[in-house]
C-alpha positions, 0 to 999 in steps of 0.5 A, a space after each residue: 809501319 814506316 810512312 811512304 810519300 807517294 807523289 803523282 806526276 804533273 806536266 814538265 815545267 810544273 804545270 799551272 802555277 798559283 798567281 802569287 808564285 808567278 808574281 814573286 818568281 824571277 824569270 821563272 825561278 819560282 813559278 814552275 819549280 814551286 809546284 814541283 817542290 810541292 810534289 816532293 812533299 806529297 802533292 806533285 811531281 814530274 818526269 824527265 820526258 815532259 809527259 802529262 801522264 799519271 805516274 807515281 814515285 814512292 818516297 820515305 816520308 820526311 820527318 816532321 821537323 827538318 834543318 834548313 839553311 836559307 840564303 836571302 838577299 835584301 838590297 835596300 837602304 838601311 831603314 827600308 832593310 830593317 822593315 823588310 827584314 822584320 817582315 821576313 822574320 815574321 813570315 818565317 815565324 808564321 811558318 814555324 821557323 826557329 832560329 838556332 842562334 840563342 843570342 837575340 842581339 846577334 839575330 837583331 844585328 842581321 837587320 842592320 848588316 847589309 852583308 847578312 845573307 844566311 839563316 839556319 834553323 829548324 822548321 816543320 817540313 810541311 812548310 818548306 815550300 812556302 819559304 821559297 814564296 818569299 821574294 828575298 829567298 835566293 836558295 834553300 838547303 834542307 837536311 834531316 834533324 841533327 845533320 852536321 855540315 862539317 863531319 866527315 867532309 869527304 863522305 858522299 851523301 845523297 842529295 836532290 837538287 832542284 833547278 830554276 824553271 820557266 824556260 822552254 823544254 829545250 832550254 830546260 834540258 840544256 840547263 840540266 846538262 850544263 849543271 851536271 857538267 859543272 857538278 862533275 868538278 865537285 865530285 858529284 855522282 849522278 843517280 840512275 833512272 830517277 825522275 827528272 821532273 821535266 829536267 828540273 831535278 838532279 839526284 845523286 851523291 855529293 861530298 859533304 864538303 861541297 853542300 854549301 857550294 851548291 847552296 851559294 851561287 855555285 857558278 862562282 865557287 872554286 873549280 880550279 885551284 882558288 877560283 872558278 876555272 870559267 868566269 861567269 861571263 864566259 859561261 854558256 847560256 842559260 847557265 850564265 843568265 841566273 843562279 841555276 839551283 833553287 833548292 837542295 835536299 839531303 836525302 835519307 841514306 840508302 843503297 848507292 846505285 852503281 854504274 858498270 863500265 865493262 872492258 870491251 873485247 879486243 882483237 878477234 874476240 870482238 867478233 865473238 858473241 857474249 855467250 861464246 866468249 863465256 864458253 871459251 873462257 872456261 878452261 875446263 871446256 877447252 878440249 871439249 867439242 863445240 858447235 858454232 855458227 859463223 856469219 859471213 858477209 855473203 851467201 856461202 852455199 857455193 863455197 862450202 867445199 872451199 871452206 871445208 878444205 880450209 878446215 882440213 888443212 888447218 884442223 886435220 888430225 892424222 891417224 897412222 895407217 898401213 904402209 906408212 900412209 897417214 889417214 886424216 880425220 876431221 877436227 873441224 867440219 862444216 855441218 850445215 849452211 843456210 845463206 850466210 850462216 855456216 855451222 861448224 863443229 870443232 872437236 876442240 873448242 880451243 880451235 875456235 880462236 885459231 879459226 877466227 884468225 884464219 878468216 878475218 872477213 867474217 861478221 860474227 861467231 856465236 853459239 847456235 840459236 835455238 828455236 823458241 818454245 811454241 808448245 808448253 805442257 801445263 795443268 789442264 785449263 778450263 778453256 782447253 778444247 779436247 781434240 775431238 771438239 777441234 776435229 768437229 769445229 774445223 770441219 775435218 769430221 765433215 770431210 771424213 764423212 765425205 771420204 776425204 781422210 788424207 789417203 795418199 797425201 804425204 805429210 812431213 812433220 818436223 819434231 824435236 823428239 820421237 819419244 813414245 812414237 813407236 808404241 802408238 803406231 797403229 793406235 793413235 797414229 796411222 799404221 803407215 807412219 814412218 820416222 827419220 831422226 835427222 840429228 844422226 847426221 850431226 853425230 859421227 857415229 850416225 846415231 841419234 843425238 840424245 834428247 835434251 828434254 824431260 819426259 814432260 817437255 817432249 811434244 813430238 807424239 802430241 803433235 803427231 797425234 793432233 795431225 793424225 786426228 785430222 788426217 787419219 789416213 795420210 802418209 805421216 813422216 815424222 822428221 826429228 831435227 835439232 832445235 838449234 840447227 836452223 839449217 836442217 829446216 832448209 835441208 828438209 825444204 831441199 830434200 822435198 824436191 831434190 832427191 839427190 841432194 846431200 847435206 854438208 853433214 852427210 858429205 862429211 859423214 861419207 868422207 869419214 866412212 871411207 877413212 874409217 873403213 880403210 883404217 878398220 881393214 888395215 887394222 884387221 890385216 895387221 892383226 892377221 899378219 901378226 897371227 901368221 907370224 906367231 904361228 911360224 915363230 919357234 919357241 916353247 909350247 906355253 909361250 906360243 900358246 900365249 902369243 896365239 891367244 893374244 893374236 887371236 884376241 887382236 884379230 877378234 877386236 879388229 873384226 868387231 871394229 870392222 863390223 861396227 864400221 860397216 854397221 855405221 856405214 849401213 846407218 849412213 846408207 839407210 839415212 840417205 835412203 829414207 830421206 830420198 824415199 820418204 821426204 822427197 815428194 811431200 805434199 805438205 810440210 809442217 814446221 811447228 818451230 820458229 826462230 825470233 832472234 839471230 837472223 833477219 826478220 820480215 821475210 829477209 832471212 836466208 831460211 825464209 828466202 829458201 822456203 819462199 823459193 821452194 814454194 814459188 819455183 817448181 822442181 827442175 825437169 831433168 833431161 839427160 842422154 839416159 833420160 831423154 824425156 823430161 820428168 814431170 815436175 812436182 808441184 810445190 808443197 804446202 808449207 804450214 808454219 807456226 807463229 811464234 809465241 812472243 806475247 809481251 816479250 817483244 817491243 818494236 818502234 821508232 828509235 826516238 830520243 826526244 829529250 836528247 839524253 841518249 836513252 831510247 824512249 819506248 813510247 811517244 811523249 804524252 803516252 799514258 804510263 803504267 802504274 808506278 812508272 815515271 819514265 818512258 825510258 825504262 821498260 820494266 820486266 815481270 815474271 808471268 806464271 803458266 796461268 797468266 799471272 804477273 809478278 813484278 819481281 823476277 825470281 832469283 836463278 832464272 836466265 833470260 836474254 835480251 836481243 835488239 835487232 835493227 836494220 840500217 842502210 849500208 853506206 859503202 863501208 867495207 866489212 872490216 869497217 862496218 860501224 852502226 849509225 846507232 852503236 846501241 848498248 843494252 843495260 839492265 837496271 835494278 830498282 833499289 827500293 820499289 816500296 819507297 820505304 828506305 829511299 825513293 822508288 825511282 833510284 836504280 842500280 845497274 845490274 848488267 850491261 852488254 859487252 861488245 857489239 853491236 854485231 852485224 848478222 846480215 848484209 844484203 839489199 843495200 842494208 845491214 842488220 845489227 843485233 845487240 845481246 844481253 844475257 843475265 841471271 839475277 842472283 837475287 829476286 827484284 824488279 829490273 828494267 831494260 834500258 836502251 842506250 843509243 851510244 855515240 853514233 857516226 858524225 859528219 864534219 858538218 851538221 848539214 852532212 849528217 844523215 838522218 835515218 829512221 830506224 825501227 828496232 825490235 827488242 825480244 826478251 827470251 827466257 833461257 831457263 826458268 831456274 826452278 820457277 814455272 813461267 817466263 820473263 815478259 815486258 811489263 811496261 811497254 810490250 808491242 802488239 805487232 812484233 812479227 811472227 818469227 821465221 820462216 813464217 814471215 813470208 807470204 807464201 807460208 801458211 802461218 798459224 796463230 792462236 785464237 786468243 787475240 793479244 794473249 799469245 802470239 804476235 802479229 803485224 805486217 812484214 816488209 811486204 805489208 802482208 799481215 800475219 798470222 794467216 789463220 787461227 786455231 785453239 791455243 790450248 788443247 786438252 790431253 787428259 789431265 794436262 793441256 798444251 799451250 802455244 801454236 805448235 799443236 794448232 800448226 799440226 792441226 793446220 797441217 792435217 787440214 791442208 792434207 785433207 784439202 790436197 786429198 780433195 783436189 785443192 792444188 795451191 800453196 795457199 789451199 785455205 784461201 783458195 776455198 774462200 777462207 778469209 785471211 785472219 779467220 779461224 781455220 775451218 772449212 767454209 760450209 759453202 765450199 763443203 756443199 759443192 764438194 762431191 763425196 768420194 
């Protein structure tokens, strides 16, 4: 079995230095670095972040013997030189150094030659550090046994370069950068992600022919045609002050890390999200329907009609009608609007590019953003509670005994499927249960869209059963929405208090009905006219019979098409009637779904604002000549909302780059690091199984998305000239050898990088919200880390004019497809515990329900209004026979049922639980003191 050297990290700069090293160091050239060199052989180490936390980097064990090239300097008169040289030789012999020169006279001549400066030989690897303790040693070059300095001179070999230390952290970082800039002239390729040992170490690949240039004082080595392009006296400090390199090691050959340099999109494609660019690049999908979200710099509710007119004028298809009058059919239509986000359906995906040229002031085009999964079915867990026990613990059973069962309280429950609901009505669901499939408004045929789930993933029936168990006699209305249609949640809020509201999709469907009915009637009229002409046409009997049969078949087809059109119109009218009669006046609205990306968080999203307006403002009183008396306004509903299930998938914090290398640091300096970590700039990912176990390697074939969102002040830029202060790019690095068997575990390779962006998604309140997106599917299993590159931001002509802004970004890792493996991708290194609850649960007026396992499932934390969420907690695991549901969705349905019971008991408030004395953040239940005062019915 191959040996592995494991080195713990010490403080930057080498930590405490033995006195002998301090005496012999020249300006810190040995003192701080000596202990760092010791670390490389198994007893020390450091990090580029200057931390003192424990960390480990695994490396292949060095061979027992190594080849060394020693550069020394003895500047004295002849007799003194001989004495010092002999002492130096004895010291090296005591370390086991064996000179490769066989001629004794040649070795002895070095004692007399004042120009001699080089020794080459073999020695035990354990004693290399002690060579640097001798004051005459200037630098050291170490290589594996038998290494050739001259063969294949252009071959790039992996090297480690150790710099002099003993300077302030700022000066040390500056020297590190200066050496890297000068190394670029030698064809050096810096490695990714390595531990810089407090900016005293550089790792990468260098052509073999330049190894000796580093061993010498490389400040004087040729970087021009024949000599150094910059004289030493003109070099900047601290590079000018002393030879920067103390030690160079040729590392074992391993896999070379790569850096990606993707081509950035130009023109209109620069305003397309990465997934939309990938979809439109597929030639096979060019003529297929596509739904996109268009983000504008301003609210678009009042401009929907103008936008639809623009689409009609440019994407209207003509159908031949009777009398030569063509009928227009929509090849592009507005389906929904919420704030500045407009959802448009294109019959041909290729039309998206033309639309981008028509509207140059838009912010972004992207594919619809789906809600996160707040409910997962897993094998039954020990801690999963049966529904009957939850009914008892919450106090719902006590309310039932007093006669409060939700009679007359209408509850609208948003679901994403209706599988199995009809069969359970009158059994586990109330007989009064009704359902509406709102996805039919997105289908020109007015039929429900197919459910894109397996039977095991369908949760609509479970949610309805959980709510019905709490409020068994409530008027339950199940409303199916598309999880990728955020605007439908906003529409439900509008319908609940505005009976006459028509969504943009229903407006389009109504226009289509008018055209289709007209076309079907004209088709039938033409078929009848042809049959009449056939009856009057002279000819033989057989030809006449065939002509009549053909005309009769055409009339029948026309009548069938007209009947189908009328049936479609009936479905349209039925949907409108159901929305007006079943959703309007709802006392409780339960939304078990949440959105974590694509929209501004902290209560600032258009959806959150619309829900907030619904809960704060009563419905308008209508007064008209035919209705002179104002109608009584309905009280606002109770909005029960699920908190997002984002534990270990969110990081949030300050944009910090304390070492100035352009990479964000996820935790402050001095913070303890997890095991096997060496940098605060690498946030490693892991695979979390359904039972909570973590595997460090991500499985091949899983697909996940990283989204970084942040808010910046808007400094008067026009929409077309928006430039972020931090032009962030997301990078994904793969650990080449986590075990350290073949190469050091801190060597990385770039697996993916965000292309384009950052993308502005919202303007308002004097600020702009940006997002950067990276989507990745690993082709092979391995360890991956997220890196946030801050990029080069805006700069002012004078440093005094440069504006300093504190930015707090939020990183979300979302699993799009597990790829056959059960689980999800999580942040293993630096997850945050206060990443928010998603929208629209981030507003104060919504009753946000979280899980009762603190720190294990949902996120929390204050919003901009400094109100901590979630409001109340319910069980995160509910037993269903041999299975269990995990998440906040079922708890939200239970919370909705509890709200219905309180409304039935006369509690009239958008925060009914707070009104009965339940403290924020508590487990949801009926306080005994309030229950004792409640009279029975």
